[in-house]
Structures are given as structure tokens and as C-alpha cells.
C-alpha positions as a printed Julia matrix, in Angstrom:
344×3 Matrix{Float64}:
  93.93  123.38  105.83
  96.32  120.56  106.71
  97.89  119.9   110.07
 101.4   121.08  109.18
 100.2   124.42  107.83
  97.99  125.03  110.88
 100.84  124.27  113.3
 103.18  126.59  111.38
 100.62  129.37  111.78
 100.42  128.84  115.53
 104.21  128.8   115.88
 104.38  132.07  113.99
 101.96  133.64  116.48
  98.81  133.52  114.37
  96.08  131.86  116.43
  92.52  131.86  115.07
  89.34  132.17  117.18
  87.8   128.8   116.23
  89.06  125.48  114.9
  87.52  122.22  113.76
  89.93  119.28  113.98
  88.47  116.49  111.86
  89.97  113.16  110.88
  91.0   109.8   112.25
  94.44  110.73  113.61
  93.38  111.6   117.16
  97.01  111.82  118.32
  97.49  114.84  116.05
  94.36  116.39  117.54
  95.86  116.15  121.03
  99.15  117.59  119.79
  97.29  120.46  118.13
  95.31  121.16  121.3
  98.58  121.26  123.25
 100.12  123.69  120.73
  97.12  126.04  121.1
  97.12  125.8   124.9
 100.86  126.48  125.1
 100.51  129.46  122.76
  97.51  131.05  124.51
  97.56  130.09  128.19
 100.3   130.29  130.8
 100.65  127.28  133.14
  98.99  129.3   135.91
  95.95  130.08  133.76
  95.17  126.49  132.72
  93.31  125.49  135.87
  90.7   128.2   135.39
  90.83  129.17  131.7
  90.92  125.74  130.02
  87.59  123.91  129.7
  87.4   120.49  127.99
  84.15  118.67  127.14
  84.18  114.97  126.2
  81.22  114.97  123.85
  78.83  117.78  123.0
  77.46  119.74  125.94
  73.96  121.17  125.74
  73.99  124.33  123.59
  72.98  126.44  126.6
  75.89  125.09  128.65
  78.43  125.65  125.87
  77.08  129.17  125.31
  77.42  129.95  129.01
  81.02  128.72  129.12
  82.03  130.5   125.9
  80.5   133.81  127.0
  81.99  133.75  130.51
  84.94  136.15  130.73
  88.29  134.65  131.81
  89.03  134.67  135.51
  92.74  135.25  134.91
  94.58  136.46  131.83
  93.06  137.43  128.5
  91.75  134.18  127.02
  89.65  131.12  127.66
  90.26  127.97  125.62
  87.2   125.74  125.22
  87.64  122.28  123.68
  84.74  120.06  122.57
  86.06  116.56  121.83
  84.19  113.95  119.78
  81.58  116.41  118.63
  78.69  115.14  116.5
  77.76  118.58  115.19
  79.58  118.13  111.88
  78.12  114.76  110.87
  76.09  114.44  107.7
  72.48  114.96  108.78
  69.96  112.13  108.47
  66.78  113.47  106.99
  63.28  113.04  108.42
  64.23  111.68  111.86
  63.65  113.13  115.31
  67.35  112.72  116.01
  68.35  114.71  112.92
  65.83  117.46  113.75
  67.23  117.79  117.27
  70.79  117.75  115.96
  69.99  120.43  113.39
  68.42  122.65  116.07
  71.56  122.26  118.22
  73.77  123.05  115.22
  71.77  126.23  114.55
  72.29  127.4   118.14
  76.03  126.65  117.93
  76.14  128.37  114.55
  74.96  131.62  116.15
  77.5   131.17  118.93
  80.41  130.69  116.51
  79.34  133.73  114.48
  79.39  135.84  117.61
  82.35  134.47  119.55
  83.65  136.9   122.16
  87.25  138.01  121.62
  88.33  136.43  124.89
  87.34  132.85  123.91
  89.1   130.42  121.6
  86.9   127.46  120.63
  88.11  124.06  119.35
  85.83  121.3   118.02
  87.29  117.82  117.41
  85.87  114.73  115.72
  87.5   111.54  114.46
  84.67  111.16  111.94
  84.5   112.62  108.46
  83.04  116.12  108.64
  80.22  117.1   106.3
  81.68  120.09  104.48
  78.25  121.09  103.19
  76.99  122.05  106.65
  76.59  125.73  107.48
  78.5   125.21  110.7
  81.51  123.77  108.85
  81.53  126.71  106.42
  81.2   129.2   109.27
  84.15  127.65  111.12
  86.2   127.96  107.93
  85.18  131.62  107.56
  85.9   132.57  111.19
  88.84  130.21  111.78
  90.05  126.98  110.22
  88.94  123.41  109.57
  92.07  121.29  110.0
  92.09  117.83  108.45
  93.91  115.23  110.56
  94.63  112.51  108.03
  97.33  109.91  108.77
 100.73  111.31  107.83
 102.4   110.09  104.66
 105.98  108.85  104.8
 107.4   112.1   103.39
 105.5   114.06  106.06
 106.52  111.6   108.75
 110.2   112.38  108.24
 109.83  115.94  109.57
 107.49  114.78  112.34
 110.04  112.24  113.63
 112.89  114.76  113.5
 110.81  117.39  115.34
 109.64  114.88  117.96
 113.18  113.78  118.72
 114.45  117.37  118.7
 111.9   118.21  121.39
 113.53  115.48  123.5
 117.0   116.88  122.79
 117.89  114.14  120.32
 118.97  113.78  116.7
 118.8   110.66  114.56
 121.55  109.49  112.22
 120.54  109.67  108.53
 120.82  105.9   107.96
 118.82  105.24  111.14
 116.07  107.62  109.99
 115.88  105.95  106.58
 115.69  102.54  108.26
 112.93  103.71  110.62
 110.89  105.17  107.76
 111.35  101.97  105.77
 110.06   99.9   108.67
 107.11  102.24  109.2
 106.26  102.05  105.5
 105.61   98.31  106.04
 102.85   99.03  108.53
  99.28   98.92  107.13
  98.55  102.13  109.02
 100.89  104.27  111.08
  99.7   104.96  114.61
 101.39  108.18  115.68
 100.58  107.44  119.3
 102.44  104.12  119.04
 105.34  105.72  117.14
 105.62  108.57  119.67
 105.87  105.96  122.42
 108.67  104.14  120.59
 110.55  107.43  120.02
 110.24  108.19  123.74
 111.78  104.77  124.48
 114.66  105.57  122.12
 115.26  108.91  123.85
 115.39  107.19  127.25
 117.56  104.34  125.99
 120.22  106.67  124.56
 120.32  108.69  127.8
 123.13  111.25  127.52
 123.95  110.51  123.87
 122.59  113.09  121.44
 122.56  110.89  118.31
 120.26  107.89  117.86
 121.89  105.21  115.7
 120.56  102.32  113.66
 121.9    99.95  116.33
 119.75  101.76  118.9
 116.71  101.13  116.7
 117.5    97.43  116.53
 117.87   97.2   120.32
 114.81   99.22  121.31
 112.35   98.26  118.57
 113.2    94.57  118.32
 109.79   93.56  119.7
 107.91   95.47  116.96
 106.81   92.82  114.4
 107.61   94.95  111.35
 111.14   95.6   112.66
 111.65   91.92  113.42
 110.4    90.8   109.99
 112.66   93.38  108.33
 115.62   91.84  110.21
 114.3    88.35  109.47
 114.38   88.97  105.71
 117.92   90.37  106.08
 118.96   87.12  107.79
 117.22   85.01  105.12
 118.96   86.95  102.35
 122.33   86.32  104.01
 121.39   82.61  104.41
 121.7    82.92  108.22
 119.12   80.25  109.02
 119.89   80.15  112.76
 119.44   83.9   113.17
 116.27   83.89  111.06
 114.69   81.11  113.12
 115.73   82.86  116.35
 114.02   86.09  115.27
 110.88   84.15  114.42
 110.98   82.34  117.76
 111.37   85.65  119.63
 108.22   87.04  118.04
 106.2    83.93  118.82
 107.53   83.93  122.4
 106.24   87.45  123.08
 102.78   86.42  121.86
 102.72   87.68  118.27
 100.13   85.66  116.35
 101.54   83.47  113.54
  98.9    84.75  111.1
 100.21   88.3   111.47
 103.81   87.15  111.03
 102.82   85.17  107.93
 101.13   88.26  106.48
 104.16   90.49  107.12
 106.6    87.93  105.75
 104.41   87.24  102.73
 104.3    90.94  101.91
 108.1    91.16  102.01
 108.66   87.99   99.97
 106.04   89.08   97.42
 107.87   92.41   97.0
 111.16   90.54   96.58
 109.56   88.47   93.82
 108.21   91.61   92.13
 111.58   93.33   92.51
 113.3    90.29   90.98
 111.06   90.41   87.92
 111.55   94.18   87.55
 115.33   93.87   87.95
 115.4    91.19   85.26
 113.7    93.72   82.97
 116.58   96.12   83.58
 114.97   98.48   86.12
 117.17  100.07   88.79
 116.52  100.49   92.52
 114.81  103.89   92.21
 112.5   102.65   89.45
 111.7    99.53   91.47
 110.76  101.7    94.46
 108.47  103.81   92.27
 106.82  100.77   90.66
 106.18   99.1    94.02
 105.18  102.33   95.77
 107.73  101.93   98.57
 110.26  104.17  100.32
 113.49  104.61   98.25
 115.49  102.94  101.04
 113.22   99.88  100.74
 113.6    99.91   96.95
 117.4    99.84   97.23
 117.21   97.03   99.78
 114.85   94.96   97.63
 117.05   95.46   94.56
 120.05   94.07   96.47
 118.21   91.28   98.27
 116.39   89.88   95.26
 119.74   89.01   93.67
 120.15   86.25   96.27
 117.11   84.31   95.02
 115.74   82.85   91.83
 112.29   83.99   90.73
 111.15   80.38   91.05
 112.27   80.11   94.7
 110.45   83.35   95.59
 107.29   82.21   93.8
 107.37   78.93   95.74
 107.75   80.86   99.03
 104.79   83.13   98.24
 102.6    80.12   97.49
 103.82   78.32  100.63
 103.05   81.39  102.77
  99.56   81.62  101.27
  98.98   77.97  102.16
 100.36   78.54  105.68
  97.99   81.48  106.11
  95.01   79.26  105.25
  96.25   76.47  107.52
  96.87   78.76  110.5
  93.43   80.32  110.15
  91.79   76.89  110.01
  93.86   75.55  112.91
  95.69   72.95  110.79
  99.19   74.46  111.01
 101.82   74.79  113.74
 104.87   77.05  114.07
 106.95   74.44  112.17
 105.16   75.48  108.95
 106.88   78.86  109.15
 110.19   77.29  110.17
 110.17   75.12  107.04
 109.45   78.09  104.73
 112.33   80.04  106.27
 114.71   77.09  106.02
 113.79   76.57  102.35
 114.4    80.26  101.6
 117.82   80.12  103.28
 119.04   77.29  101.04
């Protein structure tokens, strides 16, 4: 079961007796825990009826907690974070033998959960789906995979997150945000949630978040700055482009990271230029490059401002700058020169 489906079930009032939350997106695990707690326990019950373990307790201790009737209300919620019970077992070791014995004890506990206890296991590691315990959790409840959200899934997540703060986001601002996020090697939902919280605070009594708000609040985020930097380069605004670069260096962003982000954008411009010269439109370019449609449209427009030769030269120059920065032979002027050449 995926995260979205599991959350929809909870919101509809269907809460299962046991869950395994497995996958690297720990932020989603905490959100899921909160959704369960809000659905099952009143604020007054949480001091006595919510028990959280960081790591696996001894089987006897977990059994005791699970089988203890709630002091108030109808339910206990027991959370075991960073469990090791669902790892692939290592054969013929004392550690694996002990782990298997613990898993067998927990297996019996899960099969005989009292009606008044809801049990949640969480691990950031890959769960071994062959284990009896994994299959039993699936039979009695649900194993929820917490994979990083894809861009199309992120759209709804952003809208819901802002709605919870009493905010909406303008369509062009949402497309711009998703385009920027699509540049990130991996989306950290914890980081993104923090940036959305900043936007909600920045806009204060205004209900709609605009693209200008994004530019003001997220200007320190390297991907946002590089996105704006390429805009300035495309418009031949050399002063603005160099100022954006200087701002990133001033706040401590490492030149190697900026080179990598800029190289990725220039490489996509070069690819878009070649595809456009073959007669492909913006939507087809986006599909070929595997980018958000908004990014595809932007690349299709921007690549018209350059020759394929100029973009190829910039890609090669950025590759050389990357080597020089990593070997300590380059200074910030190397990037300045590449940007100035692109603005000509």
C-alpha cells in the first residue's frame, strides 16, 4: 500500500490494528504517525495512551505495553521507530539467531493483538517482504511504503500542506515551485515543509501565495537561485546573473555545487536546442528530457537565445571548472567568466 492510499483510509475513518511504515522518507512516517494519533487519541489521552520506542524494545517489554489496557479512553497507540525486525536475516550468525527469536515472539504478539492497542512499526531501511512478520502485518493491517514522492504526487502534497495553513498557491507559482523542485537530486519533504511554513508566515494575512512570494522567500535555495540565474543569462542580464551568483557564494554555497546545478541546466538547454532543431515542441522536449512540462516550455523558449555551439562550449567550460574547483586550481572568477560568455 502506498502512503496516499493509507492516509485516505485513515481520513475516511478506517484505521487498521497494525502498520509497518517502511522506506527512506522519514518525514512521511512522522506525518502518518500524527494522522493515526489524531484519528485515535484525543489530546487528553496522549499523555497516557501514546507510547513511543526509539529502537526495538525487548520482546517482553513490548508485549507488556501492548497488552496493558488503556488508562483512559478506548485505545493505546504504540509506536516502534527504527525497528530492525524487518531486515533481511543474515544466516548462520548469533545475531541473526537472536533476531529471528525476537521476530518469532513479536509475530505471536501481532497475531494476537488486543482490540484496544494499535501498533505501528517504522524503519527507514528496505523491509524484507519474505519474512513471516512482514506477511502477518499485511494480513492483520498494512505495510505502507514511504518512497520519496514523485513530482505528480508532490503537487497534491504541497496544496494540502498549504491548505492546512489556510493558504492557497497561484497556479503559475505552483508550476514554478514544482519545476524548481524537479531540479533537486532528491526532494527532502522535511526541507520543503519548512520552506512552505516560511511562505505561510511571509504572506501573513494574504490567502494566495504568488510567484513573487516564492522568489522573495526561497531566494537562498540554490536550485531557485540557479533557475533565476539561467533566466538572467537568457535575457543577457549579465549584472543580475553575476549578482545572483555572488549572493549564493556569500551565504556559503560551495562553488562545486553551483557548477553542478548550472551545468545541469545548460546541458538541458543544449539538449533542448538540438531537439527543437529537429522540430520537436515544448511538450515533446519535456518528455524526452524527463522534466516537468513547465520546465520543458521554459527550455524550449530559452534555448532560442543561444546557438548549439555556444551551449556546447559552456558545458565543456563547466566540466573543466568542476575539475579545477575540486583540485583547488579554480577561483570564483572561473564561474564569472562562463556566465559573462553565455550572456554575450
